N, C-alpha and C positions, 0 to 999 in steps of 0.2 A: 213410548212403548205401544202406541196405538197404530203402528205400522209393523209389518213383519220384520223388516230390517232392524228397527229399534228394539222390538221384543227379542229377537235373536241375539242382539248385542247384550241386552240385559241378562238373558238367561244363561249365556255361555261365558260371561265375564265372571271370574271367581269373586265371590262376595268378600268384603273386608273380614279379616280375622284378627282377634286380639293378640297382643304380644305374648310369646311363649318364653318361659324361663330359658336363659342361655342365648336367646336371639340377640343379634347386634342391635344397639340402640338406633331408633329411627330418627331422622332429622326433624327439625321443627316443622318444615313444610309437609313432610310425610305424615306427621302426627296430626296436623291441622286437617289434612285431607281425610285421614282416617276417622276423626271425630265428626267430620261433616257427613261422610257416608254412613259410618258406624255399622255395627252388627245387627242382625235381627235376633232378638231375644225370643227363645222358644216359650210359648205360652200355652195354656190348656186349649185355647181357641184354635191355635195353629195345629196342635196335635189332633183335635177333634175334626177339624176341616180336612186335614190330610187323610185320616182314616176314612171319612165319609166319601170324599171324592174318589179315592181308590176303589172303594166298595161299589159305588154307584156306576163308575166306569165299567167295572166288570159285569154288574147287573144289567146294564143296558147295551152291552157290546153286540149282542145278536138280536136285539129287539127290532122288529121290522114294522109293526102295524101302527103303533101309537108313539107319542112323544116319550122320551126317556125320562126317568125321574131326575129331578134337579135339586139344587141346594140354594138357599138364600142366606148370605152372611149379613146379619143385622146388628144394630147397636147404636149408641150415641156417637156424636162427632168425637174424633181423636181417640177412639177406642181400639184402633189397630186393625180395622176391617180390610182396608186396601193392602196393608202390609201382609196380613195373613193370606189374602188372595194371591198376591204376587209371589209369596214364598212357595205356596202350593203349586202355582203355575210353573215356576222355575223347576221345582222338583219333578213335576210331570214331564216337562220338556226334556230334561236331562235323562230321565229314566227311559223315555221313548227312544231318543237318538242312540242311547247305549244299547238297547235291545233290538233296535231296527236301524242300524247304520245304513246310509245310502250306498249303492254300488260304487265301486272305485271310479268308474267312468261317468257317473252321474254328476251333472252340474247343478242339480236342484237338491237343496237340503230338505229334510223332513219338516213338515209344518204341523206338529201335533197340537199346538195351543194357539188360540186367538184371544186377544184382549181388546175389548171395545168399551168406550165411554159413551153413555147416553148423553147427547147434547141437551142443553137447556131448552125446554119447551119443544122437544123433538117431535117432528112429524114422522110418519112412517117412512116416507121417502128419505128424509134426512138420516134416520137411523140405518136404513138399508144402505145408504151411501157410506156411512161409517164402516159397516161391515165390508163393503167393497174396497174402501181405502186401505184397510188393513192388509189386504193381499195385493194391492195395486191393480185392482180390476178397473179397466177404463170405464168411466161413466160420463155421459154427455147430458146436457140440459134437456135434450129432446127425449131422453129415455124415460119411460114411465116407471112407477114404483114396481109394477109386476115384472118388467124387463130387468130391472136392477136386481130384484129378489131372485129371479131365475138364474142370472149370472152368478150371484153370490152362492146359491145352493149348489150349482154345478161345480164351481171352482173350489169351494170348501170340500166337496166330496172328492174331487180329483186330487186335492192337496193332502187329503187324509187327516183333516182336523179332527181331533178326538175330544178336546176340551175347549169350551167357549166360555170365557169369563166376561161378564157384563157389569161394569161398575157404574155407580151413581144412579142406580135403578129407582131411587126415590124421586127422581125428576119426572117420572111418568105419572100422569093423573088420568086414569081411565074414565073419570067422570066427565071429561071434556071430549068433544068429538075427535080432536087431534090425538089426545092421549089414548082414547079407545082404539083408534085405528093403529096406533103404534103398538099397543098391547096385543092386538090381533096379529100384527106382523111377527112379534116375538113368538107367539104360539105357533104360527105357521113355520117359522124357522126351526123351532125345536122339533117339529114333526118331519121336516125335510132334510135337516142336516144331521148326519149320524154322529152326534157328539153329545157329551154330557154338558149341560148348561149350569153355570154357577153365577148367581147374581150377588151383588153387594150394594147396600144402601143404608142410609141413616134411618133408624127406627121404622123399618119397613112395615111392621105389623100395625102401626098406628096411622099409616097412610091409606089412601084410597085403593092401593094396589090389592088389598085383600077384601075389598067390598064388592058387592054385586055379583053378577054371573061370572064375569071375567076373573074377579078376585077369587071366587070359589074354585074355578078351574086351576088357578095358580096354586092355591092353598092345598088342593088335592094332589098336586104333583110334586110340590117342593117341600123339602125338610128345612128346618131352621137351625142355624149355628149362631149362637149369641156371642158377640164380642162386647161384653159389658165392662164397666169400671171394676177395678179390683177392690174387693172389700179389705178393710184393715185386718179384720179377724173373721175366720170361718171355722168355728169349733175350736180345736186346739191349734189350728194352723194360722199363719199370718201371710196370706197370699201376696199382699202388697210389699211386705218386707222382703219376701223371697224374690219378688220381681226386682226390687232395688238391688239386692245382693248380686243378681245376675248382670244387671246393667253396670254396677260398680266394678265387677270383676273384669269387664271388658275395657275399662279405661286404660289409656296409655299416658299416664302422668308420672313424672319422676319423683315427686315428693308427697304424693297422696297416700294416706294411710288407709288400708283396707278396713272396712267396717264403719268408717266415718259416716257415710250416707245412711247405712242401715240404722245407726243410732238415732237418726233424725226421721225415722219412718213416719211418725205421727205428723210432723210438720210437713213432710213431702206429700202425704196423703191429703192433708187439708189444702195444700197449695195447688194440687193437680186434680183434686176430686177423684183420685184413683185411676185416672185415665193414662194408659201407657203412652199415648202420643204426646201428651203434655209433659209427662215425666221424662221421657227420653230427650225431648227438646230442651227441657230445663237443664238436664245434666250435661248434654252435649255442648250446649251454649256456655255453661259454666266451665267445662273442660277447655274449650277454645279460649275463653277469657283467661284462664289460668296459665295457658301456654304463652299467650301474648304478653301478659303482665309479668311473667317470670316466676310467679308463685308456685306453679306446678302442683297445686292441690286445690280441692274443693272444700269449702267450709260452709256452715249455715250463713255466715255473714256474706260470703260471696254469692250464695244462692239468692239472698235477699235483693241483690243488686240487679238480678236478671229480670227483664220484663218478658212475661209469657204471653201466649195467645189470649185474646180478649175473653174467650169463654172461661178459661182458667182464672184469669185475673178477676173477673166478675164474681166467680164462685168464691175466691179467696178473700175478696174485699170485706173487711169487718163491717158489721152493722153498726148503727148509731149507738145502740145499747151496749154493744161490745166495747166500742171506743170509750164510753163513759166509765165502764167497769175498769 
């Protein structure tokens, strides 16, 4: 998705949908593919991000003199940051092409959204090249950073990009010379490209991005959207159990009893630390296993057999004192 062709394919391909009552039964292969792709479960973070992005795009639409206000999606690993970012980007893309369809004779599709990953230890030139690669802007080894940046800003303006999403922003470290130059490039791009910038990264507020003069500039322009772990309880509500109910309702298993997973909310919260990424991986993997072994249902016993990501497994691993008890 870090090229225009890849992003356009993602944004215009209908997302997976859960089975509806009365629909013909799907084949085993179709159901395996469905649980592999799976649905995006709406979360408060997605709703908050959607509202804020729409508002900031309107706020900055006619701003000319300074960088437009931006957003930063932050939170721990496996908290759904990239999923939220992509969901909002797809919605923005579809809304734009619906309200601004290209002329019938045009061979160029609208380019409302750009999605860029920050490379590891990225230099300013490397990041500028990633911006260029997204739209297929030719870059040679002899080109300077300034030349690449000029080409990027001109082409993004000509293409009508309105939303720029930059993922893995925590890879930037403004305390190093390279990182400082890259942070300065981002500031330059936000002032020269007429678009709203949305960043996503792991625990951004605890990194060097918000420190020093450059960090102060970013903090003064960006609002934060938190994608945190889901608490087991929040007042009278049970956010994590509600999340499980939403995931379980989307399953396509022939013998699974609705409500089974919700009854194991405490176990699942302990197993995944309340992280939506770990939860959906666990349930999807259990669903695929249930299809392959013919049981067609998920139980606590079958969940216990699934190996999760190392972060979740480390959190779930009992301590020595717990084992003794």
